[in-house]
C-alpha positions as CSV (number, residue, x, y, z in Angstrom):
1,X,10.0,-115.0,24.2
2,X,7.5,-114.4,26.8
3,X,4.9,-117.0,26.9
4,X,1.0,-115.2,27.3
5,X,-0.4,-117.0,30.8
6,X,0.5,-119.1,33.5
7,X,1.0,-119.8,37.2
8,X,4.6,-118.8,38.8
9,X,5.5,-120.0,42.2
10,X,8.7,-120.5,44.7
11,X,10.7,-123.5,45.9
12,X,13.7,-122.7,47.5
13,X,15.3,-123.6,51.2
14,X,14.4,-126.7,52.9
15,X,12.8,-129.6,50.8
16,X,9.6,-129.7,52.6
17,X,8.7,-126.3,50.1
18,X,10.0,-127.7,47.1
19,X,7.4,-130.9,47.8
20,X,4.7,-128.6,48.7
21,X,5.5,-127.0,45.2
22,X,4.9,-130.2,43.4
23,X,1.6,-130.9,45.4
24,X,0.5,-127.2,44.2
25,X,1.6,-127.8,40.6
26,X,0.2,-131.7,40.7
27,X,-3.3,-130.2,41.9
28,X,-3.4,-126.8,39.3
29,X,-2.6,-129.5,36.4
30,X,-5.6,-131.8,37.7
31,X,-8.3,-128.9,37.0
32,X,-6.5,-126.8,34.9
33,X,-5.2,-128.9,32.0
34,X,-2.9,-126.8,29.6
35,X,-2.3,-124.1,32.1
36,X,1.6,-123.6,32.1
37,X,3.5,-123.7,35.2
38,X,7.1,-122.2,36.1
39,X,9.2,-122.6,39.5
40,X,11.8,-120.5,40.7
41,X,13.9,-122.8,42.9
42,X,17.3,-123.6,44.1
43,X,16.7,-127.1,43.2
44,X,16.4,-128.0,40.1
45,X,17.3,-131.8,40.8
46,X,15.0,-132.6,43.0
47,X,13.3,-135.5,42.4
48,X,9.9,-134.8,40.5
49,X,9.8,-131.0,40.1
50,X,11.3,-131.1,36.6
51,X,7.8,-133.2,35.4
52,X,5.6,-131.1,37.7
53,X,6.7,-127.9,36.3
54,X,6.5,-126.8,32.4
55,X,9.7,-124.2,33.6
56,X,12.2,-124.0,36.4
57,X,13.9,-120.8,37.2
58,X,16.8,-120.3,38.5
59,X,17.0,-118.6,42.1
60,X,19.1,-115.6,42.6
61,X,19.6,-115.4,46.0
62,X,21.3,-111.9,45.9
63,X,17.4,-110.8,45.8
64,X,17.4,-111.5,49.2
65,X,16.0,-114.1,52.0
66,X,12.6,-115.6,52.5
67,X,9.9,-113.3,51.7
68,X,12.2,-110.2,50.2
69,X,11.9,-112.7,46.8
70,X,8.4,-111.7,46.7
71,X,9.3,-108.2,45.7
72,X,11.4,-109.8,42.3
73,X,8.2,-111.3,40.5
74,X,8.6,-109.0,37.8
75,X,12.4,-110.1,37.1
76,X,11.4,-114.0,37.5
77,X,8.1,-114.8,35.2
78,X,8.3,-116.0,32.0
79,X,5.0,-115.1,31.4
80,X,3.1,-111.7,30.5
81,X,0.2,-112.5,32.1
82,X,1.6,-114.3,35.6
83,X,-0.5,-115.6,38.4
84,X,1.5,-116.4,41.6
85,X,0.5,-118.9,44.2
86,X,2.1,-120.0,47.3
87,X,3.8,-123.4,47.2
88,X,1.9,-123.8,50.5
89,X,-1.4,-123.7,48.6
90,X,-3.5,-126.7,46.7
91,X,-5.7,-126.0,44.3
92,X,-8.9,-127.6,44.0
93,X,-10.8,-126.3,40.5
94,X,-10.4,-124.2,37.5
95,X,-8.9,-121.2,38.1
96,X,-10.7,-119.4,35.1
97,X,-13.0,-117.4,36.9
98,X,-10.5,-116.1,39.1
99,X,-8.0,-115.3,36.5
100,X,-11.0,-113.6,34.2
101,X,-11.5,-111.2,36.8
102,X,-7.7,-110.7,37.4
103,X,-7.1,-109.6,33.8
104,X,-6.7,-106.2,33.3
105,X,-5.2,-104.8,36.8
106,X,-1.5,-104.1,35.9
107,X,-1.1,-105.9,39.3
108,X,-3.5,-107.3,41.5
109,X,-3.8,-109.8,44.7
110,X,-7.5,-110.5,46.2
111,X,-9.1,-107.9,48.7
112,X,-10.4,-104.8,49.1
113,X,-9.7,-101.6,50.3
114,X,-9.9,-100.0,54.2
115,X,-9.2,-97.0,55.6
116,X,-9.6,-97.9,59.1
117,X,-8.5,-100.5,61.8
118,X,-5.1,-102.1,62.1
119,X,-3.4,-104.2,59.4
120,X,0.2,-104.4,60.1
121,X,-0.1,-100.9,61.2
122,X,-2.7,-98.2,62.3
123,X,-4.5,-97.3,59.2
124,X,-5.7,-94.1,59.6
125,X,-2.5,-93.3,60.9
126,X,-0.6,-94.0,57.9
127,X,-2.9,-92.8,55.4
128,X,-2.9,-89.1,57.4
129,X,0.9,-89.2,57.0
130,X,1.5,-90.3,53.6
131,X,-1.9,-88.5,51.9
132,X,-2.9,-92.2,50.9
133,X,-6.4,-92.7,49.9
134,X,-6.8,-96.0,51.3
135,X,-5.1,-99.2,52.3
136,X,-5.4,-102.3,50.5
137,X,-6.0,-105.4,52.2
138,X,-4.8,-109.0,50.9
139,X,-3.4,-112.3,51.7
140,X,0.0,-112.8,49.8
141,X,-1.0,-116.2,48.6
142,X,-1.9,-115.4,45.4
143,X,-0.5,-112.1,42.8
144,X,-1.7,-111.5,39.3
145,X,0.1,-109.1,37.7
146,X,1.1,-108.0,33.8
147,X,3.8,-107.1,32.1
148,X,3.3,-103.3,32.0
149,X,4.9,-99.9,32.6
150,X,2.1,-99.5,35.4
151,X,3.5,-103.0,37.2
152,X,6.9,-102.3,36.6
153,X,6.5,-98.8,38.3
154,X,4.5,-101.0,41.4
155,X,7.2,-102.9,41.9
156,X,10.3,-100.6,41.6
157,X,8.1,-98.8,44.5
158,X,7.7,-101.6,46.5
159,X,11.4,-102.9,46.5
160,X,12.2,-99.1,47.3
161,X,9.7,-98.9,50.6
162,X,11.3,-102.8,51.5
163,X,14.8,-101.2,51.4
164,X,14.0,-98.5,54.2
165,X,11.4,-100.0,55.6
166,X,12.9,-100.1,59.1
167,X,13.4,-96.2,59.0
168,X,9.6,-95.9,58.3
169,X,8.9,-97.4,61.1
170,X,5.2,-97.5,60.0
171,X,4.1,-101.2,61.4
172,X,4.4,-102.6,64.3
173,X,6.3,-106.0,63.6
174,X,9.0,-104.5,64.6
175,X,12.2,-105.9,62.3
176,X,10.3,-108.4,60.7
177,X,9.9,-108.4,56.9
178,X,6.2,-109.2,55.3
179,X,6.0,-108.1,51.3
180,X,2.8,-107.6,52.0
181,X,2.8,-104.2,53.7
182,X,5.3,-103.2,50.8
183,X,3.3,-104.0,48.4
184,X,0.2,-102.3,50.0
185,X,1.7,-99.1,50.3
186,X,2.9,-99.1,46.9
187,X,-0.6,-99.8,45.7
188,X,-2.0,-97.0,47.6
189,X,0.7,-94.5,46.3
190,X,-0.5,-95.3,43.2
191,X,-4.1,-95.7,43.6
192,X,-4.3,-99.5,42.3
193,X,-7.3,-100.9,44.8
194,X,-6.7,-105.1,45.1
195,X,-8.8,-107.0,42.6
196,X,-12.5,-107.9,44.6
197,X,-13.8,-111.0,45.9
198,X,-17.3,-110.7,47.0
199,X,-18.1,-114.2,46.5
200,X,-15.3,-115.6,48.5
201,X,-14.3,-117.9,45.7
202,X,-10.7,-116.6,45.0
203,X,-8.0,-117.4,47.8
204,X,-8.2,-118.3,51.6
205,X,-6.7,-119.9,54.7
206,X,-8.9,-121.8,56.7
207,X,-8.5,-120.1,59.5
208,X,-10.9,-119.1,62.7
209,X,-13.8,-120.7,61.2
210,X,-16.7,-122.6,61.9
211,X,-17.1,-126.7,61.4
212,X,-17.1,-128.6,59.1
213,X,-14.4,-127.9,56.9
214,X,-14.4,-129.9,53.9
215,X,-11.7,-130.0,50.9
216,X,-11.6,-132.7,48.6
217,X,-8.4,-132.1,46.0
218,X,-9.8,-134.7,43.5
219,X,-13.3,-133.7,43.7
220,X,-12.7,-130.6,43.5
221,X,-14.2,-128.3,46.3
222,X,-13.5,-126.7,49.5
223,X,-16.1,-125.2,52.1
224,X,-15.9,-123.9,55.5
225,X,-17.8,-120.8,57.6
226,X,-16.2,-118.4,59.3
227,X,-18.0,-115.6,61.1
228,X,-20.9,-116.5,59.7
229,X,-19.9,-116.2,55.9
230,X,-19.5,-118.8,53.4
231,X,-16.2,-119.5,51.6
232,X,-15.6,-121.8,48.9
233,X,-12.1,-121.0,47.7
234,X,-10.7,-122.4,44.6
235,X,-7.3,-122.0,45.9
236,X,-6.6,-122.8,49.6
237,X,-3.6,-121.4,51.1
238,X,-2.4,-123.6,54.5
239,X,0.4,-121.2,55.3
240,X,2.4,-121.7,58.3
241,X,1.6,-124.0,60.9
242,X,-1.2,-124.9,58.5
243,X,1.7,-126.8,56.6
244,X,1.0,-129.8,59.3
245,X,-2.9,-129.4,59.4
246,X,-3.8,-133.5,59.0
247,X,-6.3,-131.9,56.1
248,X,-3.8,-130.7,54.1
249,X,-1.3,-133.7,54.5
250,X,-4.2,-135.9,54.0
251,X,-5.2,-134.1,50.4
252,X,-1.6,-134.2,49.3
253,X,-1.9,-138.0,49.9
254,X,-4.8,-138.3,48.0
255,X,-3.4,-136.3,45.2
256,X,-0.6,-138.3,45.1
257,X,-1.6,-141.6,45.2
258,X,-4.2,-140.7,42.3
259,X,-1.0,-139.7,40.2
260,X,0.4,-142.8,40.9
261,X,-2.5,-145.0,39.6
262,X,-3.3,-146.4,43.2
263,X,-6.6,-148.5,43.0
264,X,-9.2,-147.0,45.2
265,X,-9.5,-149.4,48.0
266,X,-5.9,-148.7,48.4
267,X,-6.2,-145.1,49.0
268,X,-9.1,-145.7,51.2
269,X,-7.2,-148.0,53.8
270,X,-3.9,-145.9,54.2
271,X,-6.5,-142.3,54.5
272,X,-8.3,-144.6,56.6
273,X,-5.8,-145.4,59.1
274,X,-4.6,-142.0,59.0
275,X,-7.8,-140.6,59.9
276,X,-8.1,-143.1,62.9
277,X,-5.0,-142.0,63.9
278,X,-5.8,-138.6,64.0
279,X,-9.5,-138.9,65.6
280,X,-7.4,-141.4,68.2
281,X,-4.8,-138.0,68.9
282,X,-7.6,-135.4,69.1
283,X,-10.3,-137.6,71.1
284,X,-6.9,-138.3,73.8
285,X,-6.7,-134.6,74.0
286,X,-9.9,-134.0,74.3
287,X,-10.3,-136.1,77.4
288,X,-7.3,-134.8,79.1
289,X,-8.8,-131.3,78.6
290,X,-12.3,-132.4,80.2
291,X,-10.2,-133.9,82.8
292,X,-8.6,-130.9,83.6
293,X,-11.8,-128.8,83.2
294,X,-10.8,-126.8,80.8
295,X,-12.6,-125.5,77.9
296,X,-11.4,-127.6,74.4
297,X,-9.3,-124.8,72.4
298,X,-10.0,-126.8,68.9
299,X,-12.7,-129.1,67.3
300,X,-11.9,-132.3,65.3
301,X,-11.7,-130.9,61.9
302,X,-9.7,-127.9,62.9
303,X,-6.3,-127.3,61.6
304,X,-4.9,-125.1,64.3
305,X,-1.8,-125.0,66.0
306,X,-2.8,-127.5,68.9
307,X,-3.3,-130.2,65.8
308,X,0.2,-129.2,64.7
309,X,1.3,-129.7,68.5
310,X,-0.2,-133.4,69.5
311,X,-1.3,-134.5,65.5
312,X,1.6,-133.6,63.8
313,X,4.7,-136.4,64.3
314,X,2.2,-139.1,63.4
315,X,0.6,-137.3,60.6
316,X,4.1,-136.1,59.1
317,X,5.2,-139.6,58.9
318,X,2.0,-141.4,57.4
319,X,1.5,-138.2,54.7
320,X,4.8,-136.9,54.3
């Protein structure tokens, strides 16, 4: 029997991804008590995983590797209405508004439609070649879908495109596989737009922004400015290199200590020590570039690749 609504995520492969999924679940439950949580995993016995999720679903390796698995949500989900959230996200508030805006969409990532520009492909060329009206643009850290014939048709078409994408040769990333492309093409084929998010409060990555970057998983809320626009996402996506960012590791540590019942003074000492170490590394990096007469490529609060390279080893030990 299907449950009415819940959050689904993946946690397979490297144990780091399973630990990330646990942090995601803890952040969801903190701000959304009562919302059901399910995890697709190949490590059901991983410490703490069964406590973090209501439902564990056995990973099916025959459905592909890495991002190929994201084309099979409809075959995994135990829910009638599913909000898939990547395991490298943190939720910093209530999901009620995002879910309410998503309901009624057979399949709906948060995004917008485009007819010009480049997004894994030259959009005008692809639209003209296949007679498509628009190209949905979105980040695959969040997908909403409902159990329906329309969604089933969409998933089947996306999987079909995924099987033949090398022959199509429509995007400029060689043989690299990205499910966003195949979902976007299937959505365009069936004239299915994404869920609009004009206030930028849904799911976003803190990337290429202007300082400061503010986030507190316990108090709730996230804020940053990018290209002059304010973003206040309730789902913060720390994909790729951002998974080693100081802020992400810090918020996971803050959440973990809170759930362990650590006193405020203890958390303050640990987080303070981590911040001092991080600030010291950033200061040394700034000084090094100043001596070389080079422009500084990142700022103190920015979780970019430079921070991963220089601060990652220390922050991983402090906030693993």
